[in-house]
N, C-alpha and C positions, 0 to 999 in steps of 0.2 A: 315071411319067406318069399313072397313075390319079387321084393326088392333085391334079395340075394340072387334070385334067378336071373334078374335083369342085370345085375352086376357081373355074374358069372358069364353072361353072353358077351358083356363088354370087355372082360378080362381075357377072353380067349384068343387063340392064335388065329391067324398068322401075325396080326398086329395088335397086341393087347394095349388097352388103354391104361395108362399109370395110375391116372386118379381113380379108376374103377378097382385096380388091384389093391390100393390103399383102402378104399371104402370097403371092399369085399374082406379084407384082413381085419378091419375093425368090427365088420358085421360078424364075422365067424368068431371072433375074439369074445365079442359080447354074448355069444351063444355058446360059449366054453367049447367050441370046435377047435381045439388046439392044433391039431395037424393041418387043418385046412387053412386057419389063420397064418400058421408058419409058412405054408406053401405060397399064400397070396402075397405075404411080406417079402418073402424071398424073391419070389418073381418080380416085384416091383423094385427091389434092390438090384437085381441082376439087370433090369431094364435101364435104371439110371441112379448109379451109385453116388453120382455127384451132388444130388440134391439132399440138403440137410434134413428136410422134412420126412423123406423116405428113410434115412438112416436112423433118425430119431424114433419113428413110429415102430420100425422093425426091433430096435434095442429096447424100447418101452415093452414091447410085447414079450421079449425073450427075459426080461427082468421080472415082469409080472407072472410069467409061467414058472419061474424058479421058486416063487412064494408059496 
């Protein structure tokens, strides 16, 4: 949980860190905290939708949640 706290700090406004948002999404996903994971992935996507890894992680989360 300490890692999540550090990731949340790095992912906060005014200048969120894209890598921290992706890692935070993955951490929340692993903990089955779906809403928090979706929010982190969505914020990463909003920050840079041109990166394939951002889109891929976001879509993989959405697919996994539907199972």
